[in-house]
C-alpha positions, 0 to 999 in steps of 0.5 A, spaced: 664 698 055 663 703 061 661 700 068 654 703 069 652 703 075 645 706 075 641 708 069 635 711 069 629 710 064 624 714 060 623 717 068 616 721 068 613 724 075 606 728 074 604 734 081 598 736 080 598 742 074 605 740 072 609 735 069 615 735 072 620 730 069 618 729 062 621 721 059 628 723 063 633 717 062 641 719 065 647 714 066 652 714 071 659 710 071 662 707 076 667 711 081 665 718 077 663 724 079 657 725 074 653 733 074 646 734 074 645 741 072 639 746 070 636 751 071 630 752 077 625 748 076 628 743 071 627 737 075 634 736 077 632 734 086 625 731 083 629 726 079 633 725 085 628 724 090 625 719 085 632 715 085 632 714 092 625 712 094 623 720 096 617 719 091 616 711 091 615 706 085 609 707 083 607 715 083 612 715 077 613 712 070 619 709 067 624 704 070 631 704 075 637 700 073 642 699 079 648 694 079 644 692 073 638 690 076 632 694 076 629 696 083 622 699 086 624 703 092 618 703 096 623 708 101 629 712 103 630 706 107 630 701 101 635 705 096 640 706 102 640 699 104 644 699 097 648 705 098 645 710 094 645 716 100 643 723 098 644 729 103 639 735 101 641 742 101 637 744 107 641 739 112 638 734 116 642 735 122 639 737 129 643 742 132 642 740 140 645 733 139 652 731 138 655 730 132 656 723 134 649 722 135 648 726 129 652 720 125 647 714 129 641 717 129 637 711 126 643 707 125 645 706 132 650 701 135 647 698 140 645 691 144 639 689 145 637 697 146 642 699 149 647 705 145 655 702 146 657 709 147 665 707 147 663 704 139 660 709 137 665 715 139 670 710 136 667 709 130 665 717 129 673 719 130 675 714 124 669 717 120 672 724 122 678 723 120 676 721 113 672 727 111 678 731 115 674 733 121 679 733 128 673 735 132 670 731 138 665 727 137 661 729 143 661 737 140 655 739 139 652 741 132 650 748 134 658 750 135 661 748 129 660 752 122 656 751 116 662 748 112 663 742 118 656 741 118 656 738 111 662 735 113 658 731 118 652 729 114 657 726 109 660 722 113 654 720 116 653 718 109 660 713 110 657 710 116 652 708 111 657 704 107 655 709 101 656 707 094 653 712 090 652 719 093 648 725 092 649 732 094 643 737 092 648 743 092 652 742 097 656 748 096 650 754 097 652 756 103 659 755 104 665 761 103 670 759 097 675 756 103 669 751 105 667 749 098 674 747 097 675 743 101 669 739 100 670 739 092 677 736 094 674 731 099 669 728 093 675 728 088 679 723 093 673 719 094 673 718 087 680 716 087 677 711 092 673 709 087 666 712 090 661 714 085 658 721 086 651 725 083 652 733 085 647 739 083 650 745 083 649 752 080 656 754 081 659 752 075 666 753 076 665 748 081 662 743 076 667 744 072 673 743 077 670 737 078 665 733 073 667 727 069 660 728 066 654 733 066 647 733 064 643 738 063 635 738 064 631 743 061 624 744 063 623 737 066 628 733 059 634 731 058 638 736 054 644 733 053 650 729 056 657 733 056 663 728 057 669 732 060 674 729 058 673 728 051 672 736 050 674 742 054 667 745 057 666 751 058 661 754 062 658 759 056 656 751 053 653 749 060 649 755 060 646 755 053 644 748 055 641 750 060 637 756 058 636 754 051 641 760 049 647 763 050 648 769 055 653 773 053 653 778 059 652 775 066 649 782 068 644 786 066 646 793 064 645 799 069 647 806 068 646 809 074 643 815 078 644 817 084 641 821 089 641 824 096 643 819 102 636 815 104 639 811 110 645 811 114 648 808 120 652 809 125 656 807 130 652 801 130 654 796 136 651 789 138 652 783 143 651 776 140 644 773 140 646 767 144 653 768 148 651 775 151 657 778 153 660 777 147 660 784 143 659 781 136 659 788 132 663 794 132 661 801 130 659 799 123 657 806 120 654 805 113 650 809 108 646 808 103 644 813 098 637 813 093 637 809 086 645 805 089 647 798 089 650 797 096 654 791 097 657 787 103 663 783 102 666 778 108 667 771 109 662 767 113 662 770 119 664 777 118 657 779 120 653 781 114 647 778 116 647 780 123 648 787 121 642 787 117 637 783 121 640 787 127 638 794 124 631 790 121 627 791 128 632 788 132 631 781 130 637 780 132 642 781 137 641 784 144 644 791 147 644 794 141 647 801 141 648 806 135 643 811 130 639 809 124 637 814 120 632 816 114 633 822 109 638 824 115 632 823 121 633 819 127 628 812 125 626 808 130 627 802 128 626 796 134 621 792 132 620 789 125 613 794 124 617 799 127 622 799 121 618 797 116 614 804 117 621 807 118 622 805 110 626 798 110 625 792 108 630 785 109 629 779 104 632 774 108 638 769 105 633 763 108 627 763 104 624 757 105 624 757 114 623 765 115 621 769 108 615 765 106 610 760 109 612 755 104 604 752 105 601 757 103 599 760 097 602 766 093 597 770 093 597 770 101 605 770 101 605 776 097 600 780 102 603 777 109 607 783 110 602 788 109 595 786 110 593 793 113 593 795 105 588 790 103 583 790 109 578 794 111 576 795 118 580 788 119 577 784 114 581 782 107 578 784 101 579 778 098 578 782 090 584 786 093 588 782 095 587 778 088 589 783 084 596 785 088 598 778 088 596 778 080 600 784 079 607 782 082 606 775 079 606 778 072 611 784 074 616 780 077 615 773 071 613 768 077 612 762 073 606 758 076 600 756 075 596 761 078 596 765 085 593 760 088 600 755 087 602 754 094 610 756 095 612 749 096 611 747 089 615 752 086 621 752 084 627 756 087 628 762 084 620 764 083 620 763 091 625 768 091 620 772 087 615 771 091 619 773 097 621 779 094 614 781 092 612 781 100 617 786 101 616 790 095 608 791 097 611 795 103 613 799 098 620 800 102 625 806 100 631 802 102 631 794 100 636 790 104 638 783 100 641 777 103 644 773 099 638 774 093 640 768 089 643 763 093 641 756 090 638 759 084 640 758 077 643 762 072 637 764 067 633 766 074 639 771 077 639 774 072 631 776 072 633 778 080 639 782 077 633 786 073 629 786 078 634 790 083 635 794 077 629 797 076 628 798 083 634 802 083 632 806 078 626 808 081 630 811 086 630 806 092 636 805 096 639 797 095 643 794 100 646 788 098 650 781 101 653 776 097 658 770 098 659 771 090 664 776 090 663 777 081 656 778 084 657 783 088 663 786 083 657 785 077 651 788 081 654 794 086 656 801 085 659 801 092 662 795 096 663 796 103 668 790 106 666 787 113 671 782 118 668 780 124 664 785 126 667 790 123 667 794 116 675 794 115 674 798 107 669 801 103 671 800 096 669 804 089 666 801 082 673 802 080 676 800 086 673 794 087 675 787 085 676 780 088 683 782 089 682 789 093 676 785 097 681 780 100 686 784 101 682 788 105 680 782 109 687 779 110 690 786 113 684 787 118 685 780 120 692 781 122 690 787 125 685 784 130 
């Protein structure tokens, strides 16, 4: 008989106006990696928040059985006491504290209220060794990359004697190398008897590590697939997630490319914080009307910094170079001036920088262009409602109304609201930074369709993505960046994962 460590029975969770979970049942065997997949809004994160006590007993219907006993968790501390640790997609580390301070924050090694630092540092070194980090315990979180921060979160979980580790989109912000390292670590933990639940939209990673895969759709359980009994294809998983087969991940497009819209010449930028360090070196590129242009590169290559420094000089300092629109120099020295010049920038961090989460869809949609729905400084409520309603229909934003708060939308629908906000400024060139990060395959297809429509309308699209198949599937041309430089320009015919990586490696040898 299977050794079941966790069973959730008939879990139903309702929020105002929406049933997020509808009679969900879910079993996890001890010592396995169990994947939880589904479209945005399917209920995956909600189910894990019920399990971990974020949503306490009494706020949902159904039962949780753990280690053979029914459990009623009132707080996260209750579940952590039994070794159930959840690592959320947004890392909960304090940037200006050290690795050691973060690992034992709230769980300090202390005697009579006084922290025992030698023991804290010694224990931190042991934990870092387990996750493959060689950094000093005194290193500040702000001084290490996102991949290493994710490993610090896992070390923190290990410090709490974890038995069931829940990871929500653990590789969403990681490059391929860091993702592989994290997945190998999970497999090592499995060999040591630890149980993991992983939520991810990266189906190739799920296939690589999962023993079982449970699919949720519209708040209900569709099925659980046993990866040891049959070879589960990505298409098989997608069919369960969206209720239909998706033969083509990228919608077809016949590009009609026109004249140059945006041209950036000899763009040099010094680092935002390390102000004597030049970060971008003579970056030059162009985007034409009706064209989707990609920027590929490893994490830290300078892609986001390029986009932000061009858009209102919102990153970096000592910025020099020229930006032209339709051949004419334009002033992009502030965000309002960049918008006026015809630029819009959809940030990679929709929750922190793209949306006001406590505001509703209507207020977020008009935020970047309030003057268009105002007269004499007073917002015309009727006009604002019309604009938000039009974009909600056009971009197929799933919500009960334009008055639904952004925080209660799924990731894919949040991304569509951010797109609505910038489309309402009527840009000529739209810069999209990781536009499909953390959203499911169905929502991705809808975003790609919107990108195609914008290109067909004659807009120029500059797209930054860490997913090379996405760039290859959507772009007409791809620039490759490495160490703050453009190191290659590839046509659609020339571009492949191999040619992109070759360009990065060759440039690394030169610099």
